[in-house]
C-alpha positions as CSV (number, residue, x, y, z in Angstrom):
1,M,37.4,-47.0,66.7
2,Q,34.5,-44.7,67.8
3,M,32.4,-43.4,65.2
4,S,32.8,-39.9,66.6
5,A,36.4,-40.1,65.6
6,L,35.5,-40.2,61.9
7,L,33.4,-37.3,61.8
8,P,34.4,-33.6,61.7
9,S,34.4,-31.6,65.0
10,Q,31.4,-29.4,63.7
11,P,27.8,-30.3,64.2
12,F,26.1,-31.9,61.2
13,A,23.4,-29.0,61.2
14,S,26.3,-26.6,60.1
15,F,27.0,-28.7,56.9
16,T,23.5,-27.6,55.6
17,E,24.3,-24.2,56.0
18,Q,27.6,-24.3,54.0
19,H,28.1,-23.1,50.5
20,S,28.8,-25.1,47.4
21,D,32.2,-25.0,45.8
22,V,30.5,-22.9,43.1
23,Q,29.1,-20.5,45.5
24,Y,32.5,-20.0,47.5
25,L,34.3,-19.4,44.2
26,N,31.7,-17.0,42.9
27,T,31.8,-15.0,46.1
28,W,35.7,-14.9,45.9
29,M,35.7,-14.0,42.3
30,K,33.8,-10.9,43.0
31,N,36.2,-9.6,45.6
32,P,37.8,-6.6,43.8
33,R,41.5,-7.9,44.6
34,V,40.5,-11.3,43.1
35,A,38.7,-9.8,40.0
36,A,41.8,-7.7,39.0
37,F,43.8,-10.8,38.5
38,W,41.2,-13.5,37.5
39,G,38.8,-11.3,35.5
40,E,35.9,-13.8,36.4
41,A,33.5,-11.6,38.4
42,G,30.1,-12.2,37.4
43,P,26.9,-14.1,38.1
44,L,26.8,-17.7,39.4
45,S,26.3,-19.0,35.9
46,Q,29.6,-17.5,34.8
47,T,31.3,-19.3,37.8
48,Q,29.7,-22.7,37.1
49,T,31.0,-22.4,33.4
50,F,34.4,-21.4,34.6
51,L,34.5,-24.4,37.1
52,S,33.1,-26.8,34.5
53,N,35.8,-25.8,32.0
54,S,38.3,-26.2,34.7
55,L,37.1,-29.6,35.6
56,S,37.2,-30.7,32.0
57,S,40.7,-29.4,31.3
58,K,43.1,-31.9,29.8
59,H,46.2,-30.1,31.4
60,S,45.1,-28.8,34.8
61,F,42.6,-29.5,37.5
62,P,41.0,-27.4,40.1
63,V,41.6,-27.8,44.0
64,F,39.8,-26.1,46.8
65,G,41.9,-25.5,49.9
66,C,40.5,-26.0,53.3
67,F,41.9,-25.1,56.8
68,D,40.2,-27.2,59.5
69,G,37.3,-28.1,56.9
70,K,36.7,-24.2,56.0
71,P,37.2,-23.5,52.5
72,F,39.7,-20.6,51.9
73,A,41.3,-20.9,48.5
74,Y,41.0,-22.1,45.0
75,F,44.1,-23.6,43.2
76,E,44.7,-24.9,39.7
77,V,47.6,-27.5,39.4
78,Y,48.7,-27.8,35.8
79,W,51.3,-29.2,33.6
80,V,53.6,-26.1,32.6
81,K,54.3,-27.3,29.1
82,E,50.6,-27.5,28.0
83,D,49.8,-24.1,29.7
84,L,50.4,-20.3,28.6
85,L,53.4,-20.4,30.8
86,G,55.0,-23.0,28.8
87,R,54.6,-21.1,25.6
88,L,55.9,-17.9,27.4
89,L,59.0,-19.8,28.3
90,G,59.6,-20.7,24.7
91,G,59.5,-24.4,25.0
92,N,62.4,-24.5,27.7
93,V,60.5,-26.4,30.2
94,G,60.5,-30.2,31.0
95,N,57.7,-32.6,30.2
96,W,57.1,-33.0,34.0
97,T,57.0,-29.4,35.2
98,R,53.9,-28.7,37.3
99,G,52.6,-25.4,37.8
100,I,50.2,-23.9,40.3
101,H,47.7,-20.9,39.9
102,A,46.5,-19.7,43.4
103,L,43.3,-17.5,44.5
104,V,43.1,-17.0,48.2
105,G,39.4,-16.0,48.6
106,D,39.1,-15.9,52.4
107,E,40.9,-12.6,53.8
108,D,41.7,-14.5,57.0
109,Y,44.0,-16.8,55.2
110,R,46.1,-14.2,53.3
111,G,49.6,-13.0,54.4
112,P,52.9,-14.6,55.3
113,H,51.5,-16.2,58.4
114,R,49.6,-18.6,56.4
115,I,51.2,-18.9,53.0
116,K,54.2,-20.8,54.3
117,V,51.7,-23.6,55.5
118,W,49.3,-23.9,52.6
119,L,51.9,-23.4,49.8
120,S,54.4,-25.8,51.2
121,A,51.5,-28.4,51.6
122,L,50.3,-27.9,48.0
123,V,53.9,-28.1,46.6
124,H,54.4,-31.3,48.7
125,W,51.3,-32.8,47.3
126,C,52.4,-32.1,43.8
127,W,55.5,-34.1,44.4
128,L,53.6,-37.0,45.9
129,A,50.6,-36.9,43.3
130,D,52.9,-37.9,40.4
131,S,56.3,-39.2,40.9
132,R,57.5,-38.0,37.4
133,T,57.1,-34.3,38.6
134,D,60.7,-32.7,38.4
135,Q,60.0,-29.1,39.0
136,I,57.3,-26.9,40.3
137,M,56.5,-23.4,39.2
138,C,54.2,-20.6,40.6
139,E,54.3,-17.5,38.4
140,P,52.8,-14.4,39.8
141,R,51.5,-11.9,37.3
142,L,54.0,-8.9,36.6
143,D,51.6,-6.5,38.1
144,N,51.1,-8.4,41.3
145,E,53.0,-6.3,43.9
146,K,52.7,-8.8,46.7
């Protein structure tokens, strides 16, 4: 196998120009559309705290979605029974029901032409990541007209 087959198609110089996960998330959180739903628009330190809390959560974990190596979204994959959604459902949820929170930060990756690909891939991953998973939920907010 050639070494070049293991490397991304972009030149190494471009990697030093890329943002960190926190910088991407901070930029996305400041988008008015995102801020209306997530309420996390603020300085980089606020985003660092948000992401740190997500990483230390016992019932969910953060995931950054990429298309061809370009970050476009932030997701949280969680166990529904341990989340606010589980309490809202009044306990009528299985022990192995997964949930997904989604934030598409890059405008180029919003819309029906992309959601079929990334959502089906993320749901498929949930099934594969833990064979106990018996259901997957995604709950848009009531005021989300999309």
